[in-house]
N, C-alpha and C positions, 0 to 999 in steps of 0.2 A: 460522476466516470468523468474526470477530467484531466485520466490517463490513459497509458496501454491501456486498459480494459475497454476503452471504450471504440477503439479502432478495431482493434477483436471482438466488438461484440457488432461492426458497424460489415467486418468483414463475415462473420457469420452467418449478420444477415442479407448480405447478400448472396452470399454461396446458397443459401436455402430458404429463401424466401417468405421466410415467416417471422417478420419485424416482432410482434407484439411477442411472442416465444422467445426469442433470443433478447430481448429486450427483460422481462419477469424473468427470464434466469439469468442476465448480467446482474440484474437489480438483486436480488434473491444473494447471489453471493457475494456482491457488494456489503448488503445487509449485514452477511455472516461474519464475514472478515471481520466489522466493525463492533461486533458482539464480543467475539473471541477478544479484541484489543482492549475492548472496554474493561471485559471480566481480566484479562491479562494485566493489565498495568494497575485495577484493584486490589489485585490479590496481590502483585508487588510492593504496594503501598503501605499492607499488613506486612509487611518482612522488612523493607525497607523504608529511612525516610525520604520524604519528598526531595530533598537536597539532593540527594545523591542519587536518585531516577534524572533528575537534570540534569544534572556533571554528565551521566552516561549517554543520553539522548544529547547532549550537546560536541559530547566526546565520538560519536558513534556519525551525527552530522559532519564535522571537521572531516572525519576521515574518510566518509563519502563523498568528499567534497576534492580530497588531497587525491583520491582515486579517480574522481572526475577528470581535474585538470589533466594526470598524469597520460591519461588518456587520452586527451585533447591535443596534448603536446607531445605526442608519441607518436614518431613518422612513420 
């Protein structure tokens, strides 16, 4: 959990004082997201060639980078 999920889990743990239960819930949630992503990727590979998926991923990352830069530079 190296993203915002870690901060959310820490906040929930501090709020309710149940660090083991919060950790277990956060871990199960992260694993569920990973499984869904892996299954979706496998399903997409059955209908699209890998080079198209790689191009789509590159385009999405570029779009997100541009949006982040616009947000950073917005007054």
